[in-house]
N, C-alpha and C positions, 0 to 999 in steps of 0.2 A: 594850813592856817587860812581862814577866810576873814577878810576885813574890808571895810568900806563898801559893803554891798547892801542892796535893798533885797530882802529875802521875803518871799511871799509863801505863806504856809496855809494851805486849805486844810480844814479839820484841825487847826492849831490848838483847839481846846480839848482834843482827844488825847489819849494816852501817849502815843508816840509823838504826836505834834508838840504837846506841852512839854514833854521831856527833852525835845530837841531845841526848843526856844532858848533855853538858858546857855547853850553852847555858843549862841550867836550874839547875844545881846550886848556884850561889852564893846564889840568893835563894828557892829552892823545895825542897820535899821531893819526891824522885823515887823511884818504885817501878818496878823492872824485873821483868816477869813473862815467863819464858822457859823452854823445856825444854833449851836449850843444845845443840841439834843443831849449830848453828854458834856460835862465840864470838869476837866482835870486841872484847869487853870485856877479854880477858886481857892485852892490851898497853897498855891505857889507864892513864894516871897517876892518874885520878880513881876507879878501881874501888873504893877503900877510903874514899871521901869520907863524912863523917858524915851528909850529907843524902841518901845513896843507900842504898836498901834493895833487896836482890836476892832474888827468890822463884823457886824452881825449880818450874815448873808447866806444865800443858798447857791451851790454850784449849779443848780438847775436854772438859775436866773443869769443867762449869758451876758446880757448887757451890763448888769451891775458887777458881775464877776470881772469882766474885761476892764471896766473902768477902775475897779479896785486894784487890779493887777498892774496897771499902767506903770511903766518905768522900772519894773522889777528886774533884777539881774538873775535871781535864782528862784525857781518855783519848786516847792516840795508839796506834792499832792497826796496828803494824808486822808482827806475826806472820803467817807464811804460808809455804807451799811455793813456792819460786821456782827458776829455773834450768832450762834445757831438759833437761839430763841427769837432774836430780832428778825432774822431771815425767814424763819418759818411763819412768823406772825404776819409779815408783809413782803412776800416775794415780788410784788409789783414795784413797791418802793425800792427794794434792793436792786432790781434790774435798772430802774430809771436813774437812781443816783449813781450807781457804779458804772453804768454804760454811758448814758447821756451826759451825766456830770463830768465824767472823765473826758468825754469828747469836747465838752465846753472848755475845760481847763487847757487841753492841748491846743484847741483852736485859738484861744486867747493868748496863750504863750507864743504861738507861731506868729502873732502879729506884733509882738514886742520889738522895739527898735534894736535892742541888744539883749540876748538871753544866753547866759553862761551854761545853765543846766536846768533840766526838768527831771525831777525824780518822781516816779510813779510807783505805786504799790500794787502788786498782784497778791497772790496767796499760795501757800503750800497746798491748798486743796485742789489745785489744778492737776495734781498727780493722782486724784481719785482716792479710793478706799484703802489701797495698800501701796505705800511708797517707801521703799527701803533703799537708802543711799542714792536716791534719785538725783540725777544731775540735770542741768539746764536743757540738754538736748534730748532728754527722754520724751517719749510721746505723752501728751496730756490726755487725761481720761476723764470723761464725764459720766455721771450716773444716769439713771433712767429719767427720761422726760416726765415731768409731773411730780417728781420728788423735790419738794421745796428746797431742801438743803443745797442741791446742786445748782440752784439759780445763783447762788453767791459765787461759786467757782466759775460758772459760765460768764457771769457779768465781769468778774475780775480778768478772766482770760481775754475777753473781748477788748478790755481796756489795754491789756498788755500788747495785743496785736496792733491796736490803734497807735500806741506809743511808738512801736517799731515802724509803722507805716509813716508816721510824721517824720521820723528820723531819715528814712530812706527817700521819701518823696519830697520833703520840704527842708531837710537838713536841720530839723529841730534837734538840739542836743539832749536827747532823752536817755534815761537809764531806768530800768525797772527792777525792783527788789521783790523777792518772794520771802516774806518773814515766816519763820517756823516757830509757832507758839511762844510769843514774846510775853514776858511777865515782869513784874517789879513794882516798886513804889509808885503810887499815883495811878495805877491801872483803874479804869472805870468800865462799867458794863460787865460783860461776862468774862469768864476766865477761870479755869480750874484752880490755879494756885491762889489767885486773889480770893476766890470763894472759900477754899479750904483754910487758908491762913486766917482770914477774918473769923471763921467759925472756931478754929483751933484756939485762937487767943481767948475766946469765951468758953472753951471746953465744951462746945456744942458738937453734936454728931456731924460727921462728914459724909454726905450722901454721894454715892457713886451710881451712875447709870450703867446697868448691865452688870457684867462680872468684874469689871475693872481691869481687863486684860489689854485694853487699848494701849498702844505704845506711842510715846511722844518724845521728841527732843526739845528740851526747854531752854529758851534763850533769854538771858537777862537783858533788861532794857538798855543798860549802858553799852552793852556789846552791839545791840541794834543801832544805837545812835552813832557809835564809832563807824559802823558800816555805812551809814548814810553820809557821814562827813567824808569818808574815803571815796564814795561814789560821786560826790559833788566835785572833789578836787583832782581826781585821777582821770586823765585823758583816756586811759584804757577802758574806762567804764562807758564811753560813748556808744550808744546803740546797742547796749548789752542788757541781758537779764541775769540776775544773780540770786541764788539761794542764800539766805542769811539765817543761820541757826547755830546750834551748839551740838556737835556730834558726841561730845563727851558727857552730856547731861541727858542721857536717855533712860527712861523709866516707864513702867506701866502706870496707869492711873491709880490702881490699888497700891502699888509701891510708892507712888507720890504721896498719897494720903498718909501712909504710915511713916514715911520720911518726915513729913511736916509735923506729925504728932511727936516724933522722937526729937527732932531738932528743937522744937518749941516746948518740950517737956509738957505737952498738953495732956489732959485727961479725956480728950475727945475719943469717941468710938466711931468705927467705920460702919455705915449701914448701906445696904444695896437697894436700888430701886429699878423697876422696869423702865427701859428706854422706849419711847414711842416714836423714834425717828431713826433714820439711817445714820450710822456713825462711821468714822474713819478709824480703822483698826490698827494701822501701822503708818507712821509718818516720821521718817528720819531722812534728813537731807544729806547729799554730798555737797560740801562747801569748798571743794578743791579749786573750782574756778575763781571764787572770791579770794581764796588764799593766793593763787598764782597771779591774778591780775590786779587785785586791790591790796594785797598784803593783809587781808583780814583774817583774823582768827579769834573766836570767842574766848574770853579769859575767865569768866565768872563760874565758879562751881555751883552746883544746884544747892548744896547745903548753905553756902554763904549767901546766895541770892535769896533763899527762903528767909534767912535771919534778917537781912536788910529790909525785905518786904514786910516782915512782921514788925520791925522797929517803926516803920512808917505808919502802919495801920494802928499800932498801939497809941501813936500820938494823935491821930485824927478821929479815932472812934470816941 
């Protein structure tokens, strides 16, 4: 239980950030710091809550970031460039925001008078193209230099190393989370389940890049939020990195498309397209460390998560 705290969330208008806010608002002051490139707050019923303050700003602007963060007790750093299309379109912005921006957040947090926890987000992509039951101590793998997709993984991994460095050198209470394919109501930007569900509701074709044999473990947003809360309140999380995902919700992209069609009783058809970028073929986490140290275990089944996601998009479309 978190109460009486001032909680600063970078990227708070994004999918994970906006989903997290509502868990804090009743008993805490929440500050959202975001440049609103994406806005998942717009449809939230709590966007005008008296305990919520919204600041339009960039994590690349250190002085304004530090001023806005002043007197915060908890920092949750959700801001970053994500999504294959966004990364490929602007690898420079990806590197600057995810590396320099994260450095600014950690530097500002280290100067707070009192900081209970800093939560940073890495990515499952640090494990490379093939990750089967990868645990936190496995070697991270980068793709070829010059391949735009890997700039995202490199930038996130550098932020992860920097968070660990701040913990070891300055005693900043950091924890890093590696989300594995998070989906659910309110998702903005890219994401296979979001895209498939929105099209399936309209009985439109579901387009798959390649053969659809890519394998993913799908984690519902509520499970991800539970993991964040546990990481903030559990002392065992200090200075650690955790894989966060659902090992029980594993499926190929092709299987996912057909599952969504079946669950939603959609008339959509699956169509295949050539992919013009390197893809991750296998991505399944080991979540044993999170289970042992945080007592975290994903609960939502894929079918139920799809249904809840569809309910949301039926209402907002």
